[in-house]
C-alpha positions, 0 to 999 in steps of 0.5 A: 492539494488538487487530486491528480488521477493517473491514466488507467492501465491498457492492454500492451502498456509499458510497466516500469519496475523500480526498487525503492526499498530492499534488494529484490529476490531474483527468482521471484522477481523474474517470475513476476516479470515473466507473467506480466510479459505473458499477459501482453505488457511491456516491462522495463526494469529500472537501473537498480532493479535491472542490475541487481545492485545492492547496498546493505539490505537495500537495492542500491544507494539512496541517491540511485534508488531515488534516481531510478524511481524519478526516471520511471516517472520522467520516462514518457514510454512508461505507463505505470510504475510497480515496486518490485518489493517493499522491505526497508529503505523508502524513507531514505529516498525521500530527500533525493526524489524530484517531486516536481517530475512526479507531479508533471508526469502522473502515472499509476504507482503501486506497491505496499509495505515499506512503500507506504512512505512513498504513497504518503509523501507522493500524494501529499506533495503532488496530489497524485492518486497512488495504489497500495497493492501487491509487489511484482516479486510477490507473484511467486509467493513467499518461498518462490523456489518451493511453493506455487505462485500464490500471488498470482490472484493478487496480480490478476486482481490488481491489473483488472482494477487498474484498467477500470476508469470508473468507481470501483464499488465495494472492496470485498474480501476474496472468498477465502478471506477472513470475516469482517468484524465491527469495532465501532458501528456506524457509517463514514465518508472521506478520502481513503488513505493509509497503509502500513501502520509502522511506516505511517507512525514513522512519518510523525514529526517529519515533513511528510507527517500523514494528514488524517483529518476527514480521511477513512484510514486503513492500517496493516502490518507484519512481524509485529506483536500485539504489544507493538500494535498497541504501542503504535496505536497509542503513538497515533493517539498521542500525536492526535492523528485520530482527531477528526478522522472519518472512519478506520478500517483495520487490515491484516496483521500477519506473522505475529512473533511467538509470544514469550508471555501472556499478552492481550489478543489482537481483538482486545488491543483493537477494541481498546485502542480503536474502540475507544474512538466512540464516534468513529466507525471502524471495522477489522478484517479487510484483506489488504497488506501482508496476507496471502490475499491482497486487495488493491487500495486506491489512495486519495479517492472518495470512499464510504464505509458501513462499520455496522455491516462491514463494507468499504466502497470506492465512490469515485474512479481513481483513474482517467481514460 
């Protein structure tokens, strides 16, 4: 599949906000949209997002959410599409999405968590480079009516990177980020791909089963125990998804459930399930995913990594001018 790169984000561009997963919290969404407009961007809300529709815990019926996302790509006045949030439900829109429209109208698409499903399916079906990055609702933080807008630096960082039609270079943790730690030393090159570990595992056995061969894979997750992470990684092993992988970067695993009994630490799980891949360079601790600090990760572009002195580098531009 030929790689397709979207145009970079320019000042005054129109950003479309869609809700292909869960119902978005109105206050947090409002704060995020207001901030984008203050920065000079035009913002268009999709039908489900604008009307605050809801179907169970999702932002509307499957067909409606798929139509909203497809329409965002079809709208030639929209320059980029940002997910309002993740949550649940993106897998359910896949049968209803028009991937031909997405392929014919390449543009920036950004989101994370449940949106991982869309990153995988869109890139593998169309070749479009997409962006694993912060959601708009996340601008206002996890408790927007009580907390300061902790997501502002994440949005600022993402907008800055999305305006750069050049190789991004090193993806370094923010100053207050965690220490990067080696699992298996070594160097690797390959296209960067990945996202939420649970969602990636859920693609297995489907038409959108993730292709990991030759890739530098990155993984993150939330509300999973060490036991869950061990099981998910074992599932990937059994599905042979680590055969031929170039390298592995483990991101943040956030909001662990309270332990009811003694279990291995996360570090022990990673040393066991990832460390056993003796010929696959790997490291852990990159600030991508559900933590307070969220790096933006371009999906489907050439990258390199050094796991001995941990660093991940984007070797080619994810965007065109």
